[in-house]
C-alpha positions as CSV (number, residue, x, y, z in Angstrom):
1,M,-21.8,23.8,3.2
2,E,-24.7,26.3,4.8
3,V,-23.1,29.5,2.7
4,F,-22.2,28.0,-0.7
5,N,-25.0,26.8,-0.9
6,E,-27.2,29.7,-0.9
7,Q,-24.4,31.5,-2.5
8,Y,-24.2,29.2,-5.9
9,Q,-28.4,29.2,-6.1
10,N,-28.2,32.5,-5.8
11,Q,-28.2,33.5,-9.1
12,Q,-27.0,37.1,-7.8
13,D,-23.9,36.5,-6.8
14,S,-20.6,36.0,-8.8
15,D,-18.4,32.4,-9.2
16,S,-16.2,34.9,-7.8
17,V,-18.0,34.7,-4.5
18,W,-18.4,31.7,-3.9
19,V,-14.8,29.9,-5.1
20,E,-14.1,32.0,-1.9
21,T,-16.1,30.2,-0.1
22,L,-14.9,27.4,-1.3
23,K,-11.3,27.6,-0.5
24,K,-12.2,27.9,3.0
25,F,-13.8,25.1,3.1
26,N,-11.4,22.8,1.7
27,T,-8.6,25.1,3.5
28,E,-10.8,24.3,7.6
29,N,-11.4,20.8,6.4
30,A,-8.6,19.0,4.6
31,D,-8.3,16.4,7.4
32,K,-12.0,15.9,8.4
33,R,-13.9,12.8,7.5
34,V,-17.3,13.3,9.0
35,F,-19.8,16.6,7.8
36,T,-23.1,15.2,9.5
37,D,-22.7,16.0,12.4
38,K,-21.9,19.0,11.8
39,V,-24.7,19.9,9.1
40,D,-28.1,18.4,8.4
41,L,-28.4,15.8,5.5
42,N,-30.3,18.3,3.3
43,T,-27.0,20.6,3.5
44,K,-25.2,17.9,2.5
45,E,-26.8,15.9,-0.2
46,Q,-27.2,19.4,-1.8
47,F,-23.8,20.9,-1.5
48,T,-23.2,17.5,-3.5
49,Y,-25.9,18.0,-5.5
50,N,-24.7,22.0,-6.7
51,L,-21.1,21.2,-6.8
52,F,-22.0,17.9,-9.6
53,H,-24.2,20.6,-11.5
54,Y,-21.2,22.9,-11.5
55,L,-19.3,20.3,-13.0
56,K,-21.6,19.5,-15.5
57,N,-21.6,23.0,-17.2
58,E,-18.4,22.0,-19.2
59,F,-20.4,19.3,-21.0
60,N,-22.9,21.7,-21.7
61,P,-23.0,22.5,-25.3
62,S,-25.2,25.4,-24.2
63,Q,-23.5,26.9,-21.7
64,T,-21.3,28.9,-23.0
65,V,-19.6,30.2,-20.6
66,K,-16.6,27.6,-19.5
67,P,-15.8,27.3,-15.9
68,S,-12.1,28.5,-15.0
69,I,-8.8,25.8,-14.2
70,E,-9.3,27.5,-10.9
71,T,-12.3,27.0,-10.0
72,M,-12.7,23.2,-11.3
73,V,-9.8,22.4,-9.2
74,Q,-11.6,24.7,-6.3
75,V,-14.8,22.4,-7.3
76,L,-13.1,19.3,-6.8
77,I,-11.0,19.3,-4.6
78,S,-14.6,20.2,-2.4
79,L,-16.2,17.2,-4.1
80,R,-13.0,15.0,-2.6
81,I,-13.6,16.0,0.6
82,S,-16.9,16.0,1.3
83,L,-17.4,12.3,-0.5
84,R,-14.9,10.7,2.9
85,E,-18.4,10.7,4.1
86,F,-21.5,9.1,2.0
87,T,-25.8,9.5,2.3
88,E,-27.9,7.5,0.9
89,K,-28.4,10.8,-1.5
90,D,-24.6,11.4,-2.0
91,R,-24.5,7.6,-3.4
92,D,-27.2,8.5,-5.7
93,I,-25.8,11.1,-7.1
94,V,-21.9,10.1,-7.2
95,K,-23.0,6.4,-9.8
96,N,-25.2,8.3,-12.0
97,E,-22.2,11.2,-12.3
98,L,-19.5,8.8,-11.7
99,N,-18.3,9.2,-15.5
100,I,-17.5,12.8,-14.8
101,F,-13.9,12.3,-13.6
102,F,-13.1,10.0,-16.3
103,K,-13.8,13.0,-18.4
104,L,-12.1,15.3,-16.6
105,G,-9.6,13.0,-16.6
106,N,-9.3,12.5,-20.3
107,I,-9.7,9.3,-19.4
108,G,-11.0,6.3,-22.2
109,E,-10.9,8.8,-24.9
110,A,-10.8,7.7,-28.0
111,E,-9.3,10.4,-29.1
112,K,-8.5,13.5,-27.1
113,I,-10.4,16.8,-28.4
114,K,-10.0,18.8,-25.2
115,I,-6.9,17.9,-23.4
116,Y,-8.1,18.8,-19.5
117,D,-5.0,20.7,-16.9
118,N,-3.3,18.3,-14.8
119,S,-4.4,19.7,-11.8
120,I,-8.1,19.0,-13.4
121,R,-7.0,15.2,-14.4
122,E,-5.3,14.6,-11.2
123,E,-8.0,15.8,-8.0
124,A,-11.0,14.6,-11.1
125,L,-8.9,10.6,-10.5
126,K,-9.0,11.5,-7.0
127,C,-12.6,12.1,-6.6
128,I,-12.8,8.5,-7.4
129,V,-10.6,6.8,-5.7
130,N,-12.4,8.5,-2.6
131,C,-15.9,7.0,-3.6
132,I,-15.1,3.7,-4.8
133,S,-12.7,2.6,-1.6
134,R,-15.5,4.5,1.0
135,D,-18.9,2.5,-0.6
136,A,-19.2,-0.3,-1.9
137,V,-21.8,0.4,-4.3
138,I,-20.3,3.4,-5.6
139,Q,-17.1,0.7,-5.7
140,N,-18.8,-1.9,-8.1
141,T,-20.4,0.4,-10.7
142,F,-17.5,1.7,-11.0
143,L,-15.4,-2.0,-11.6
144,V,-18.4,-4.1,-13.4
145,E,-20.5,-0.8,-15.1
146,M,-17.8,1.7,-16.3
147,N,-15.4,-1.2,-16.7
148,G,-12.8,1.4,-14.7
149,P,-9.7,-0.5,-14.4
150,I,-9.1,-2.5,-17.9
151,T,-10.0,1.4,-19.1
152,L,-7.4,3.1,-16.8
153,T,-4.9,0.0,-17.2
154,H,-5.6,1.2,-21.7
155,E,-4.8,4.2,-21.0
156,V,-2.0,4.4,-18.8
157,K,0.3,1.6,-21.2
158,K,-0.7,3.8,-23.8
159,N,-0.7,7.9,-23.0
160,S,1.8,6.7,-19.8
161,S,4.4,9.4,-21.7
162,E,2.4,12.6,-21.9
163,M,1.3,12.1,-18.4
164,S,2.2,13.9,-15.2
165,E,3.8,12.5,-12.7
166,G,1.6,13.5,-10.0
167,L,-1.1,11.9,-12.7
168,L,-0.2,9.0,-13.1
169,D,0.4,9.3,-9.0
170,V,-3.2,9.0,-9.1
171,I,-4.1,6.3,-11.7
172,Y,-1.0,3.6,-9.9
173,K,-3.8,4.4,-6.6
174,V,-7.0,3.5,-8.2
175,L,-5.7,0.9,-9.6
176,V,-4.2,-0.4,-6.0
177,H,-7.0,0.2,-4.6
178,C,-8.6,-2.1,-6.7
179,C,-6.3,-4.7,-7.7
180,A,-7.6,-5.7,-4.2
181,K,-10.3,-7.5,-5.3
182,P,-8.5,-10.9,-6.9
183,E,-10.8,-11.6,-9.5
184,I,-10.1,-7.5,-10.5
185,K,-6.4,-8.0,-10.9
186,L,-7.3,-12.2,-12.8
187,A,-9.3,-9.6,-15.3
188,L,-6.0,-7.1,-15.7
189,R,-4.0,-10.1,-16.0
190,P,-4.0,-10.5,-20.0
191,E,-4.0,-6.9,-20.1
192,G,0.0,-6.4,-19.5
193,L,-0.5,-4.4,-16.7
194,L,2.4,-6.5,-14.7
195,E,4.9,-6.1,-17.6
196,F,3.6,-2.4,-18.3
197,V,4.9,-2.4,-14.1
198,T,7.9,-4.1,-15.0
199,E,9.0,-1.8,-17.2
200,Q,8.1,1.4,-15.9
201,L,10.2,0.7,-12.5
202,L,13.3,-0.4,-15.1
203,T,12.7,3.0,-17.4
204,K,12.3,5.2,-14.2
205,V,15.2,3.8,-11.4
206,T,18.6,4.8,-12.7
207,T,20.3,7.6,-10.8
208,T,20.1,8.3,-7.4
209,E,18.1,12.1,-8.0
210,A,16.4,10.3,-10.8
211,I,14.9,7.5,-7.5
212,T,15.0,10.3,-5.0
213,K,12.9,13.2,-7.5
214,S,10.3,9.9,-8.2
215,A,9.5,8.2,-5.3
216,P,6.5,9.1,-4.3
217,L,5.5,7.6,-8.0
218,L,7.4,4.9,-7.3
219,S,6.1,3.7,-4.2
220,D,3.3,3.4,-6.0
221,L,4.9,1.9,-8.3
222,C,5.6,-0.9,-6.0
223,R,2.5,-1.0,-3.9
224,L,0.6,-2.3,-7.5
225,L,3.5,-4.8,-7.9
226,F,2.7,-6.5,-4.9
227,T,-1.1,-6.3,-5.3
228,L,-0.3,-7.8,-8.8
229,T,2.4,-10.6,-7.8
230,I,0.5,-11.6,-4.2
231,H,-0.5,-15.0,-5.9
232,L,3.2,-15.8,-5.6
233,G,4.0,-15.1,-1.8
234,P,3.2,-16.8,1.1
235,L,0.2,-14.4,2.0
236,E,-1.8,-15.6,-0.7
237,G,-4.0,-18.5,1.7
238,G,0.2,-19.8,2.4
239,R,0.2,-21.3,-1.0
240,P,2.1,-19.3,-3.2
241,T,1.4,-20.4,-6.9
242,P,4.1,-21.3,-9.1
243,P,5.3,-18.6,-10.9
244,N,5.8,-18.7,-14.5
245,H,8.8,-18.1,-16.7
246,L,7.6,-14.9,-17.0
247,E,6.8,-13.8,-13.4
248,L,9.8,-15.4,-12.9
249,E,12.2,-12.9,-15.7
250,G,10.0,-9.9,-14.2
251,C,11.4,-10.5,-11.2
252,R,14.8,-11.3,-11.7
253,R,14.5,-8.1,-13.4
254,L,13.3,-5.8,-10.5
255,L,16.4,-7.7,-8.8
256,P,19.0,-5.0,-9.6
257,I,16.7,-2.0,-10.0
258,F,15.7,-3.1,-5.8
259,K,18.7,-3.5,-5.3
260,K,19.3,1.1,-6.0
261,I,16.7,1.9,-3.9
262,I,17.5,-0.7,-0.6
263,T,21.0,0.9,-0.6
264,Q,20.3,4.5,-1.3
265,Y,21.3,6.5,2.1
266,T,18.9,7.8,3.8
267,P,19.2,10.2,6.7
268,G,16.7,8.7,9.2
269,N,13.4,6.5,9.3
270,S,10.8,8.8,9.4
271,T,7.4,8.5,7.4
272,S,7.7,11.7,6.4
273,D,10.8,10.8,4.7
274,P,9.6,10.0,0.6
275,I,12.8,7.6,0.4
276,Y,11.9,6.3,3.2
277,N,8.4,5.1,2.8
278,L,9.7,3.7,-1.1
279,K,12.3,1.4,0.0
280,C,9.0,0.2,2.7
281,A,6.8,-0.5,-0.5
282,V,10.2,-2.6,-2.0
283,I,10.8,-4.3,1.0
284,S,7.1,-5.7,0.4
285,A,6.9,-5.7,-2.9
286,L,9.7,-8.2,-2.2
287,I,7.6,-10.6,0.3
288,N,6.2,-12.1,-3.4
289,T,9.9,-13.0,-4.2
290,P,9.0,-16.5,-5.8
291,K,11.6,-19.0,-4.1
292,E,13.3,-20.0,-6.9
293,L,14.4,-16.4,-6.4
294,Y,15.8,-15.7,-3.1
295,D,18.8,-17.0,-3.7
296,E,19.6,-14.0,-6.4
297,L,18.1,-11.9,-4.0
298,I,20.2,-11.6,-1.0
299,D,23.3,-12.2,-3.2
300,E,22.5,-9.2,-5.2
301,I,21.0,-7.5,-2.1
302,P,23.4,-8.9,1.4
303,L,21.4,-9.6,3.9
304,T,22.5,-6.9,5.9
305,Y,21.0,-4.4,4.5
306,F,17.8,-5.3,5.4
307,Q,18.8,-6.6,8.7
308,E,19.2,-2.7,9.9
309,I,15.9,-1.9,7.9
310,F,14.8,-4.6,10.6
311,K,16.5,-3.5,13.7
312,S,15.3,0.6,12.9
313,Q,11.8,-0.9,12.6
314,I,11.9,-3.2,15.4
315,H,10.6,0.1,17.0
316,L,7.3,-0.4,15.9
317,L,6.4,-2.8,17.8
318,S,5.9,-0.7,20.7
319,S,2.6,0.4,20.0
320,P,-1.1,-1.8,19.3
321,E,-0.7,1.7,16.7
322,T,2.1,1.0,15.0
323,A,3.0,-2.7,14.8
324,A,1.5,-4.5,11.8
325,E,4.0,-2.2,10.0
326,F,6.9,-4.2,11.0
327,L,4.9,-6.5,9.8
328,P,7.1,-6.7,6.0
329,I,10.1,-6.9,6.7
330,L,9.7,-9.4,9.8
331,M,7.7,-11.4,6.3
332,L,10.5,-10.9,3.7
333,L,13.3,-12.5,6.9
334,T,11.4,-15.5,7.4
335,N,11.2,-16.2,3.8
336,T,15.4,-15.9,3.6
337,A,15.8,-17.8,6.7
338,E,12.7,-20.6,5.0
339,N,14.8,-20.4,1.4
340,V,18.2,-19.3,1.8
341,V,19.5,-21.3,5.0
342,S,23.4,-20.0,5.0
343,T,21.2,-16.5,6.3
344,R,19.6,-18.6,9.5
345,Q,22.5,-18.2,12.1
346,Q,23.8,-14.5,10.8
347,L,20.0,-14.0,12.1
348,K,20.1,-16.0,14.8
349,E,22.9,-14.3,16.7
350,M,21.0,-10.1,15.2
351,T,18.4,-12.1,17.3
352,F,19.3,-13.5,20.5
353,P,22.1,-12.7,23.3
354,Y,24.8,-14.4,22.4
355,D,25.6,-16.5,25.5
356,L,22.5,-18.2,24.8
357,I,24.1,-19.2,21.5
358,K,27.0,-19.7,21.6
359,E,28.3,-23.4,20.9
360,T,29.1,-24.7,24.9
361,D,29.2,-28.5,26.3
362,E,26.5,-27.8,29.2
363,P,23.4,-29.8,29.2
364,L,20.8,-27.2,27.3
365,S,17.4,-27.9,29.2
366,V,13.8,-26.6,28.2
367,G,11.2,-24.5,30.4
368,I,7.7,-23.0,30.5
369,E,9.3,-19.7,30.2
370,P,12.0,-18.5,28.3
371,P,16.0,-17.1,29.7
372,E,15.5,-14.3,31.1
373,E,18.3,-12.6,29.7
374,V,16.2,-13.4,26.0
375,K,12.7,-11.5,28.1
376,K,15.0,-8.3,28.9
377,T,17.5,-8.2,26.8
378,G,17.8,-7.6,22.8
379,I,15.3,-8.0,19.3
380,S,14.3,-10.9,20.9
381,S,12.2,-9.2,23.8
382,K,10.4,-7.2,22.0
383,L,9.3,-9.6,19.6
384,I,8.4,-12.9,22.2
385,P,5.4,-10.7,23.3
386,F,3.6,-11.4,20.3
387,M,4.1,-14.9,20.8
388,T,1.1,-15.4,22.6
389,G,-0.5,-11.8,21.4
390,S,-3.8,-10.9,20.0
391,D,-3.1,-10.4,16.7
392,I,-2.8,-12.8,14.2
393,G,-0.7,-11.8,11.5
394,L,3.1,-10.4,14.0
395,K,1.9,-13.9,15.9
396,H,1.6,-16.6,12.9
397,F,4.9,-14.2,11.5
398,V,7.1,-13.6,14.7
399,S,7.0,-17.2,15.2
400,E,7.5,-18.5,12.1
401,Y,10.7,-15.8,11.8
402,F,11.7,-17.5,15.1
403,F,11.1,-21.5,14.0
404,M,13.6,-21.1,10.7
405,I,16.5,-19.0,12.4
406,C,15.9,-22.3,14.4
407,D,16.7,-24.0,12.0
408,E,13.3,-25.7,11.9
409,D,14.3,-27.4,15.5
410,A,11.2,-26.8,17.8
411,N,13.5,-28.2,20.8
412,E,15.8,-24.9,20.3
413,V,12.5,-22.9,20.0
414,C,11.5,-24.2,23.4
415,R,15.0,-23.3,24.8
416,L,15.2,-19.8,23.4
417,T,11.4,-18.5,24.0
418,G,10.0,-20.7,26.6
419,F,8.2,-23.7,26.0
420,G,4.3,-22.0,26.7
421,N,5.5,-18.9,23.9
422,A,6.9,-21.5,21.7
423,A,3.0,-23.7,22.4
424,G,1.1,-21.9,19.8
425,L,3.7,-22.8,17.1
426,L,4.8,-26.5,18.0
427,V,1.0,-27.4,17.5
428,T,-0.2,-25.4,14.4
429,R,3.0,-27.5,13.1
430,G,2.6,-30.6,14.1
431,L,5.5,-30.3,16.5
432,M,3.7,-30.7,20.0
433,S,5.6,-34.0,20.7
434,L,9.1,-32.6,20.4
435,G,8.9,-29.5,22.2
436,G,10.5,-30.0,25.1
437,K,12.6,-33.3,24.3
C-alpha cells in the first residue's frame, strides 16, 4: 500500500509502474482480511482514496486519456481486497463513491452509451458484495439511498440474456445478501424476482452438459431461490406461510429440474466439486417446499437419493466447524418424514441398528441412557450427542428427526435415544408426562 501510494502520487511515474505494484498486492493479499495490523490507518485510507480517485477519471470529461481495461480491473481487484476491512474514513469515501460500482457495472442506465468489458463489470459488482456485507452504513446506503436490490432486479430481468454468466453470478450473490433482510425480500415480491429465478432455472437446467457448465451460476440461483422462499419453510419462525397459487405452482414446476440435478452423478463429496455444491444448494432450496408438495417431491425424486446424501454428509458432524453444514439435509428429511408418513420406517431403518427396531414379542424398556448399540454403531451414534449439545439448531432438528421417524411416538424416541437425551424434546412438545411410560 505504501509503495503504491507513493508511486501514484508521484506524477513522474507512468501508470504501468504502479499497476505492477497493484498486481503484486493483489496476488500477495488474495486471501487477506486485515491490513491495519501491517500498515497505519493513514496509509490504508490514502490507498482507498487513490484507487477511487483513479476510477473517477473514467467519468471526468476533461480527462482525454481513459484508463485501460487491465488497469481498471487491477484497481477494482485492489479495492475489493482492501475493503474487506473498513476504517472510518474508508466508510466515508465508499459511501460517497458507491455509485461508481454501478456505473462500471452498467447497472441502472436508461441508455447504455458505453458497455464496459465483462471483467470490469464483474469486479465492480464484487466490490459491492464486499462493501455491503461488511459495513452496516454502506449496506443501508446501497439498500435505501441507491435502491440497489430493485435496480439490480430490473436490470437482470431486462438484460440477463446479454450478460455473461460471471456477471449474473455476482448479481445473484448481491441479491442473496440483500434478500436476507425480510423487508427487502418483501419489497422485491412485486418486482417478480421469484418468478424470474424460477424461469432461469427452468431454462438453464437442460442437459447434463449444461448443468456441469453452469453449476456455479445454478448454485447461486438456488441460494437466491432459498432466500426468496424462506417464508414457506420451517425457518420462518417455525410458522411457514401458506403458499399462494403462483408460489405453489412455481415450486411444483421446479421439481423435475431439481431431479435432474440431484440424480446427476458426482464422484465425490468435495466442496471443490461444483456439482456437489450445486446439490447442496438444491437441498437448501428444497427445505422450503410447501407441505402440500412433499408427496409429489418424493414421487419425483426417490427418497434413496436424499438418503445417500444424508449418509455421505454425516461425517460433517465430526467437526464443530462443519457440523452446521449438515443441517439442510437433516431438515429436509425431517420435513419429509413429517409430511410423507410412508417414508418414516425407511428412514428409521437407515438410522438405528436393525436388532433394536425389528418386531419382537419381548417387552421393551426405556432407560435414562440409550441402548449400547445405539451409542456405538450406525447413524444414530453420530446424531444422539447433538440432542443435548450446545448447537441450538442441530439440537432441535436432530430431536425432531428422531421424533418423526419414530412415528411421533414419545415412548419410542425415549427407548431408542434414552430418556435423558429425549427430555428436551419432550419438554418442547409438552410430552414430558409420556416419556418413559
